[in-house]
C-alpha positions as a LaTeX table, in Angstrom:
\begin{tabular}{lrrr}
\hline
Residue & $x$ (\AA) & $y$ (\AA) & $z$ (\AA) \\
\hline
Unk1 & 85.49 & $-4.21$ & 39.35 \\
Unk2 & 88.47 & $-6.41$ & 39.95 \\
Unk3 & 90.48 & $-8.29$ & 37.17 \\
Unk4 & 89.16 & $-11.55$ & 38.39 \\
Unk5 & 85.60 & $-10.40$ & 38.35 \\
Unk6 & 85.96 & $-8.98$ & 34.92 \\
Unk7 & 87.47 & $-12.16$ & 33.45 \\
Unk8 & 84.59 & $-14.04$ & 34.96 \\
Unk9 & 82.13 & $-11.63$ & 33.34 \\
Unk10 & 83.87 & $-12.12$ & 29.95 \\
Unk11 & 83.84 & $-15.59$ & 30.29 \\
Unk12 & 80.09 & $-15.89$ & 31.01 \\
Unk13 & 79.40 & $-13.88$ & 27.86 \\
Unk14 & 81.80 & $-15.68$ & 25.54 \\
Unk15 & 80.47 & $-17.81$ & 22.66 \\
Unk16 & 82.04 & $-20.83$ & 24.11 \\
Unk17 & 80.38 & $-20.49$ & 27.42 \\
Unk18 & 77.01 & $-19.81$ & 25.91 \\
Unk19 & 77.16 & $-22.90$ & 23.61 \\
Unk20 & 78.01 & $-25.01$ & 26.75 \\
Unk21 & 75.04 & $-23.45$ & 28.56 \\
Unk22 & 72.73 & $-23.77$ & 25.50 \\
Unk23 & 73.97 & $-27.39$ & 24.97 \\
Unk24 & 70.61 & $-28.96$ & 25.32 \\
Unk25 & 69.95 & $-30.33$ & 21.72 \\
Unk26 & 66.37 & $-32.14$ & 21.78 \\
Unk27 & 67.74 & $-34.56$ & 19.05 \\
Unk28 & 69.92 & $-36.02$ & 21.68 \\
Unk29 & 67.33 & $-36.51$ & 24.23 \\
Unk30 & 65.87 & $-40.13$ & 24.83 \\
Unk31 & 63.00 & $-41.47$ & 26.98 \\
Unk32 & 64.11 & $-44.17$ & 29.51 \\
Unk33 & 61.55 & $-46.91$ & 29.40 \\
Unk34 & 59.96 & $-47.93$ & 32.67 \\
Unk35 & 57.85 & $-50.85$ & 33.61 \\
Unk36 & 54.47 & $-50.72$ & 32.32 \\
Unk37 & 55.04 & $-47.82$ & 29.82 \\
Unk38 & 52.48 & $-47.37$ & 27.10 \\
Unk39 & 53.63 & $-45.62$ & 23.90 \\
Unk40 & 51.01 & $-44.17$ & 21.53 \\
Unk41 & 52.04 & $-42.92$ & 17.97 \\
Unk42 & 49.77 & $-39.96$ & 17.20 \\
Unk43 & 49.50 & $-38.60$ & 13.65 \\
Unk44 & 47.97 & $-38.59$ & 10.26 \\
Unk45 & 47.88 & $-41.00$ & 7.41 \\
Unk46 & 51.62 & $-41.89$ & 7.76 \\
Unk47 & 51.01 & $-43.23$ & 11.20 \\
Unk48 & 47.62 & $-44.70$ & 10.17 \\
Unk49 & 49.16 & $-46.64$ & 7.32 \\
Unk50 & 51.97 & $-47.81$ & 9.73 \\
Unk51 & 49.58 & $-49.12$ & 12.06 \\
Unk52 & 47.22 & $-50.83$ & 9.52 \\
Unk53 & 50.28 & $-52.01$ & 7.37 \\
Unk54 & 48.80 & $-50.79$ & 4.17 \\
Unk55 & 48.80 & $-50.64$ & 1.22 \\
Unk56 & 49.73 & $-54.26$ & 1.03 \\
Unk57 & 51.53 & $-53.96$ & $-2.24$ \\
Unk58 & 54.04 & $-51.58$ & $-0.75$ \\
Unk59 & 53.92 & $-52.41$ & 3.19 \\
Unk60 & 54.62 & $-55.85$ & 4.82 \\
Unk61 & 55.31 & $-54.57$ & 8.28 \\
Unk62 & 54.57 & $-50.94$ & 9.53 \\
Unk63 & 56.96 & $-49.10$ & 11.73 \\
Unk64 & 54.47 & $-49.38$ & 14.62 \\
Unk65 & 54.74 & $-53.08$ & 14.86 \\
Unk66 & 58.53 & $-53.16$ & 14.14 \\
Unk67 & 59.03 & $-50.47$ & 17.19 \\
Unk68 & 56.61 & $-52.76$ & 19.14 \\
Unk69 & 58.42 & $-55.96$ & 18.56 \\
Unk70 & 61.86 & $-54.43$ & 19.07 \\
Unk71 & 61.10 & $-52.62$ & 22.46 \\
Unk72 & 59.17 & $-55.70$ & 23.67 \\
Unk73 & 62.31 & $-57.86$ & 22.74 \\
Unk74 & 64.60 & $-55.47$ & 24.40 \\
Unk75 & 62.68 & $-54.82$ & 27.53 \\
Unk76 & 61.26 & $-58.16$ & 28.01 \\
Unk77 & 60.39 & $-57.70$ & 31.89 \\
Unk78 & 58.77 & $-54.09$ & 31.57 \\
Unk79 & 55.60 & $-55.10$ & 29.69 \\
Unk80 & 55.90 & $-52.17$ & 27.10 \\
Unk81 & 52.64 & $-51.51$ & 25.11 \\
Unk82 & 52.80 & $-49.82$ & 21.73 \\
Unk83 & 49.77 & $-48.37$ & 20.08 \\
Unk84 & 48.74 & $-45.81$ & 17.59 \\
Unk85 & 46.00 & $-43.28$ & 16.91 \\
Unk86 & 45.91 & $-41.62$ & 13.62 \\
Unk87 & 43.50 & $-40.51$ & 10.56 \\
Unk88 & 44.57 & $-39.77$ & 7.09 \\
Unk89 & 44.57 & $-36.03$ & 6.26 \\
Unk90 & 44.78 & $-34.66$ & 9.75 \\
Unk91 & 46.57 & $-31.74$ & 10.83 \\
Unk92 & 47.57 & $-30.67$ & 14.38 \\
Unk93 & 44.17 & $-28.81$ & 15.20 \\
Unk94 & 42.74 & $-32.26$ & 14.26 \\
Unk95 & 44.89 & $-33.84$ & 16.87 \\
Unk96 & 43.83 & $-31.35$ & 19.42 \\
Unk97 & 40.21 & $-32.05$ & 18.77 \\
Unk98 & 40.60 & $-35.81$ & 19.48 \\
Unk99 & 43.57 & $-35.96$ & 22.02 \\
Unk100 & 41.21 & $-36.27$ & 25.08 \\
Unk101 & 39.03 & $-38.76$ & 23.88 \\
Unk102 & 41.27 & $-40.95$ & 21.78 \\
Unk103 & 44.65 & $-40.57$ & 23.29 \\
Unk104 & 44.49 & $-39.18$ & 26.80 \\
Unk105 & 41.78 & $-41.53$ & 27.66 \\
Unk106 & 43.91 & $-44.70$ & 26.92 \\
Unk107 & 46.34 & $-43.54$ & 29.50 \\
Unk108 & 49.67 & $-43.54$ & 27.65 \\
Unk109 & 52.75 & $-42.67$ & 29.44 \\
Unk110 & 54.57 & $-41.69$ & 26.23 \\
Unk111 & 52.94 & $-40.06$ & 23.01 \\
Unk112 & 55.19 & $-39.60$ & 19.72 \\
Unk113 & 53.56 & $-36.94$ & 17.71 \\
Unk114 & 54.31 & $-37.41$ & 13.93 \\
Unk115 & 52.61 & $-34.77$ & 11.89 \\
Unk116 & 53.14 & $-31.73$ & 9.62 \\
Unk117 & 53.01 & $-32.70$ & 5.90 \\
Unk118 & 49.28 & $-31.82$ & 5.78 \\
Unk119 & 49.59 & $-28.76$ & 7.99 \\
Unk120 & 52.53 & $-27.40$ & 5.63 \\
Unk121 & 50.18 & $-27.15$ & 2.79 \\
Unk122 & 47.04 & $-25.84$ & 4.50 \\
Unk123 & 47.92 & $-23.99$ & 7.52 \\
Unk124 & 49.60 & $-20.60$ & 8.40 \\
Unk125 & 52.98 & $-21.16$ & 10.13 \\
Unk126 & 51.84 & $-19.25$ & 13.16 \\
Unk127 & 48.67 & $-21.49$ & 13.47 \\
Unk128 & 50.87 & $-24.58$ & 13.21 \\
Unk129 & 53.26 & $-23.52$ & 15.83 \\
Unk130 & 50.66 & $-22.33$ & 18.46 \\
Unk131 & 48.52 & $-25.49$ & 17.83 \\
Unk132 & 51.63 & $-27.70$ & 18.41 \\
Unk133 & 52.45 & $-25.88$ & 21.33 \\
Unk134 & 48.83 & $-26.29$ & 22.90 \\
Unk135 & 48.94 & $-30.15$ & 21.90 \\
Unk136 & 52.24 & $-30.60$ & 23.76 \\
Unk137 & 50.98 & $-28.62$ & 26.73 \\
Unk138 & 47.65 & $-30.82$ & 26.89 \\
Unk139 & 49.73 & $-33.92$ & 26.93 \\
Unk140 & 52.32 & $-32.78$ & 29.49 \\
Unk141 & 49.48 & $-31.52$ & 31.61 \\
Unk142 & 48.69 & $-35.30$ & 32.00 \\
Unk143 & 52.02 & $-36.10$ & 32.97 \\
Unk144 & 52.67 & $-37.73$ & 29.44 \\
Unk145 & 56.33 & $-37.80$ & 28.11 \\
Unk146 & 56.30 & $-36.33$ & 24.42 \\
Unk147 & 58.49 & $-37.07$ & 21.69 \\
Unk148 & 58.23 & $-34.72$ & 18.78 \\
Unk149 & 59.03 & $-35.73$ & 15.23 \\
Unk150 & 59.70 & $-33.42$ & 12.32 \\
Unk151 & 57.62 & $-33.85$ & 9.10 \\
Unk152 & 59.00 & $-35.97$ & 6.37 \\
Unk153 & 58.30 & $-35.41$ & 2.63 \\
Unk154 & 56.11 & $-34.62$ & $-0.19$ \\
Unk155 & 58.47 & $-35.70$ & $-2.92$ \\
Unk156 & 61.80 & $-37.36$ & $-2.69$ \\
Unk157 & 64.19 & $-35.08$ & $-4.66$ \\
Unk158 & 67.23 & $-34.39$ & $-2.54$ \\
Unk159 & 68.18 & $-31.07$ & $-3.97$ \\
Unk160 & 65.31 & $-29.10$ & $-2.57$ \\
Unk161 & 63.33 & $-28.96$ & $-5.86$ \\
Unk162 & 60.17 & $-30.76$ & $-4.73$ \\
Unk163 & 57.39 & $-28.25$ & $-4.96$ \\
Unk164 & 56.44 & $-28.11$ & $-1.16$ \\
Unk165 & 60.04 & $-28.18$ & $-0.11$ \\
Unk166 & 60.18 & $-24.55$ & 1.07 \\
Unk167 & 57.11 & $-24.92$ & 3.15 \\
Unk168 & 58.18 & $-28.25$ & 4.53 \\
Unk169 & 61.43 & $-26.93$ & 5.61 \\
Unk170 & 59.84 & $-23.91$ & 7.39 \\
Unk171 & 57.48 & $-26.23$ & 9.20 \\
Unk172 & 60.17 & $-28.80$ & 10.16 \\
Unk173 & 62.00 & $-25.86$ & 11.64 \\
Unk174 & 58.98 & $-24.92$ & 13.67 \\
Unk175 & 58.89 & $-28.54$ & 15.03 \\
Unk176 & 62.57 & $-28.29$ & 15.96 \\
Unk177 & 62.11 & $-25.00$ & 17.79 \\
Unk178 & 58.90 & $-26.08$ & 19.52 \\
Unk179 & 60.67 & $-29.15$ & 20.74 \\
Unk180 & 63.42 & $-27.36$ & 22.16 \\
Unk181 & 61.43 & $-24.73$ & 23.84 \\
Unk182 & 59.19 & $-27.55$ & 25.50 \\
Unk183 & 62.26 & $-29.55$ & 26.35 \\
Unk184 & 60.80 & $-32.63$ & 24.57 \\
Unk185 & 63.10 & $-35.20$ & 22.68 \\
Unk186 & 63.05 & $-34.47$ & 18.86 \\
Unk187 & 63.10 & $-37.19$ & 16.14 \\
Unk188 & 64.17 & $-35.15$ & 13.24 \\
Unk189 & 62.85 & $-37.31$ & 10.55 \\
Unk190 & 63.07 & $-34.42$ & 8.02 \\
Unk191 & 66.85 & $-34.22$ & 8.47 \\
Unk192 & 67.28 & $-38.03$ & 8.27 \\
Unk193 & 65.19 & $-38.29$ & 5.10 \\
Unk194 & 67.06 & $-35.67$ & 3.34 \\
Unk195 & 70.48 & $-37.27$ & 4.27 \\
Unk196 & 69.11 & $-40.62$ & 3.23 \\
Unk197 & 68.09 & $-39.30$ & $-0.26$ \\
Unk198 & 71.40 & $-37.63$ & $-0.76$ \\
Unk199 & 73.19 & $-41.17$ & $-0.36$ \\
Unk200 & 70.51 & $-43.48$ & $-1.86$ \\
Unk201 & 68.83 & $-41.28$ & $-4.60$ \\
Unk202 & 71.58 & $-40.47$ & $-7.05$ \\
Unk203 & 68.84 & $-40.09$ & $-9.97$ \\
Unk204 & 67.03 & $-37.60$ & $-7.79$ \\
Unk205 & 63.81 & $-39.31$ & $-8.26$ \\
Unk206 & 60.60 & $-37.86$ & $-6.91$ \\
Unk207 & 59.46 & $-41.26$ & $-5.27$ \\
Unk208 & 60.27 & $-44.89$ & $-4.78$ \\
Unk209 & 63.10 & $-44.41$ & $-2.39$ \\
Unk210 & 61.46 & $-44.21$ & 1.16 \\
Unk211 & 57.92 & $-43.67$ & $-0.24$ \\
Unk212 & 55.82 & $-45.07$ & $-3.05$ \\
Unk213 & 54.37 & $-41.75$ & $-3.84$ \\
Unk214 & 56.58 & $-39.14$ & $-2.59$ \\
Unk215 & 54.70 & $-38.89$ & 0.75 \\
Unk216 & 53.53 & $-42.29$ & 2.07 \\
Unk217 & 56.19 & $-44.90$ & 3.15 \\
Unk218 & 57.17 & $-48.05$ & 1.26 \\
Unk219 & 58.59 & $-50.99$ & 3.25 \\
Unk220 & 62.08 & $-49.39$ & 2.94 \\
Unk221 & 60.59 & $-46.07$ & 4.44 \\
Unk222 & 58.77 & $-48.12$ & 7.21 \\
Unk223 & 62.04 & $-49.89$ & 8.27 \\
Unk224 & 63.95 & $-46.49$ & 8.16 \\
Unk225 & 61.39 & $-44.56$ & 10.22 \\
Unk226 & 61.28 & $-47.49$ & 12.81 \\
Unk227 & 65.11 & $-47.37$ & 13.05 \\
Unk228 & 64.78 & $-43.56$ & 13.61 \\
Unk229 & 62.05 & $-43.98$ & 16.38 \\
Unk230 & 64.01 & $-46.52$ & 18.17 \\
Unk231 & 66.86 & $-44.23$ & 18.80 \\
Unk232 & 64.54 & $-42.01$ & 20.96 \\
Unk233 & 64.04 & $-44.77$ & 23.57 \\
Unk234 & 66.65 & $-46.35$ & 26.02 \\
\hline
\end{tabular}
């Protein structure tokens, strides 16, 4: 082997070149909106309450409507539609059961999956992973662009001491890995929420920051989630 060939081989195996070759961070991926695009937010009670804009004592405008208004304002000539399909308490296997009739039948071009808090408290991690992969596969088979969100919170303490934090972190990591493997954009809400708490929850309160009960979004939470969702579109 020549010196030149040896140097090339070493370069290909070096950490720097590996980092460059693997520089495909799903959190930086965006979806470029086209004329006639239809976006559906698909999930559990967090999406359902965002769509229904409830409970009224905590929510004036849900993130679904905020995203709809912002995208339609920014892309006035594209006729962008934004809808939601969600039921409280659902897990990924529940989404799979309804995806054909309630989502694919509506012919969306983009589906945003926001799920995981219920799964982390009920399902084995392996079931969650395989179900999420199946759901994304089903959508992609229909030519639908998927955006995957990581789960948010069950308790807003920023130091990892909420009871369900270990499972939530583990399941959020699964969502990150699946997004990377499936090459879909990732909206890492879990990371964004933790960062927000560290800056805005000095008293380490269990709720009342982005949620009214540790899990479901208050108006500040709806605004924040909408802001994060909008970063995934261009």
